[in-house]
Structures are given as structure tokens and as C-alpha cells.
N, C-alpha and C positions, 0 to 999 in steps of 0.2 A: 542655260537654264535647265535643259534636259539632263545634264550631267548632275546638277544639284538634286533634282527631283529623284533621279536613280539612286544616288548616294543616300538620300533621306529615306527612301523605301527600303534600301538594304539595311540601313541602321535600325529602322523600326522593326523589320522582320527579325534581325539579330536580337534586338531587345525583347521581342515577344518570345523568342526561343529560350533565351536565358531566364525569362520569368517563369517559365514552365518548371524550373527547378526550385522555385520559391514556393514552398508548401506550408500554409498556415495550419496549426494544430486543429484537429477535428474536434467539434463540440459533441461528444458522445459519451456523456456520463451515465446514460441509462434513463428509462422512463420512471424507474422506481422513485426518482426525485420528485416527480409530480404527485405522487400518491398522497403524501401529507396535505398538499394543497387541495386536492380533490376531496379527501376525506373530510377536511375542515370546511370547505365552501360548498360542498354537496351539489355539484352540477348534475342536472339530468344527463341521461345518456345522450340526448341530442346535443346539449350544451358541451358535454365532454368531448364529443366528436368535433364540434366547431372549434374548441380550444385546441385540440390536437392538430387539426388540419390548417388552422389559421394563425395560431399564436405560439405554440410551443416551439416551433423551429428557431425562433429568435428570442423567446422569452423563457427558456428553460435550458438545462444542461444537456438536452438531447435534440439534435437536429437530424432530420431526414434530408440528406443532401440530394439535390437533383443532379442529373448527369453532367450538366455544365459546371458543376462546382469543381471539377478536376482540371478546368482550363483556366489558366491565367489570362487576363486579369480578373475574370469573374470570381475565381476562388478568393482573391484578396478582397474584392468588393463584398462578397457574401460574408466573409469573416468580419469585416468591419461592421456590417449590418447586425450580426449576431452579437458581437461584443457590445455595440451601442444599445441594442434591445435589452440584453441582459443587465446592463448597467442601469436601465430605467426600471426594470420589473423582471425578476427571475423567480418563477414559480418554484424552482428547485431550491431556492433559499427561503421559502415561505416561513419555515419554522424559526428562522432567525429574526424575523420581523416582529416588532411590537405590535399590539392591538391598534395603536394609533397609525402606525405605518401601513398595516394591512388595510385599514379603512381608507387611508389616503391613496394607496395603490389602486384599490378597487374604484375609488372616486375618479382617479385619473383614467382608468380603463373606460369607464362610462363616458367621460368627457371626450376622450380621443375617438371612441367609436361613434358617438353622437355627431361629432364635428367631421367625421369622414377622414380623419387623419390616421386611423388604424383600420384595417391593415394598410401598410404603405402602398402607394401607387405602383412602385417598382415591384412589389410582391404580387399585387393583383393582376398586373399585366401578363404574368405567366401562370398564376394559380387561380385566377378568378377572384371576384370580389364577394363579400358577404351578401347573401340575399336579404331582402327586407325582413323576411321571417327569421332568418339566422340572427340578424341584428336585433330584432325584437326579443328573441329568446335570450341572447347574450346580455342584453341590458336589464331585462327582468331578473335574470339569475344574479348578476352583479349587484343590483339594488337590494335584493333579499339577502345576499351574502353579507352585504355591509351592515345590516341590522344587528348582527351578532357582536360586531366590533363597536358599534355605537352603544350598545347596552353595556359592554365591558368597560368602555370609557366612562359612561355615566356612573357606573357602580364605583369605579376607581377614583373618580373625582367627587363622588358624594352627591351627585345631582339627581 
């Protein structure tokens, strides 16, 4: 039994060493990608800071990587989170969304924050959760930002 455990630990260590050579591509397209989003949705300075510190790492083309992002398997885990987050909502792609999709993305943002599903628990363990004041500011901003798309949708549908 001891021999089996020893071989298992050696194989696990070898696998971990080999994993260090697997490097996912970094998500560093630049913050200029969020400028159209911020220009259109007009977050206050406080809300822009909330978005930058709590959302953009996974929901834009620019991630500020923590130190542990260089260590596998954390690097692979973070890459998966970023790809998944960008797949749901990518502020760097905001200009490619229709008014209907923009409204829907902001609606989802509100829903996920209200239900405590965003930011993810795995993110808040290391980075801290949104304060109740931050949550309130973010939800107010998203609700106001949605109004412009509701108006656009009503005009386009003739309502």
C-alpha cells in the first residue's frame, strides 16, 4: 500500500510539473475596449471603479492577472472562468450588440447581482465581495442604463 501511495504521489508531482508548461493565452486586449461601453452606459466614477475591480477581469478583453495565474492548474482554471464570463457578457464587444441584446445583458447583470450569483464565490474568496453600497450603486446604474435601450426598442417597434 505504501508503495502505491508513493508512486501515486510521484506521478501527481510529475503531472503538476508538466502542467507548468501548458500556458493559456493571456486575455490582454487593452482597456480601450471598454471605453465604448462606458461612453454609452455612462457609469459614475464609483460605478466605473466597481466594474473595473469586480467585472472587467472576466467580462472584457482585458484581465489583470493575480500572481497565482502563472501556476498551473490555477492558470487553466482562470482561463476557463474568463472564457466562460466573456461568452456570457463581454463589454469589449458592446458595439457589436443590438439594442435588444444590450438591454438583455444589463437585465441579466441586474438579475445575477441581485441573486448574489455575481461576482462568483470563487472570485470573492480572494478579492472580496461587493459591499451593499457597491451593489446598490451598480444596480441603480444598470437600471438607468437599460432605459435608453428600452426607449430605442419602443421607437423601433412603434410602441
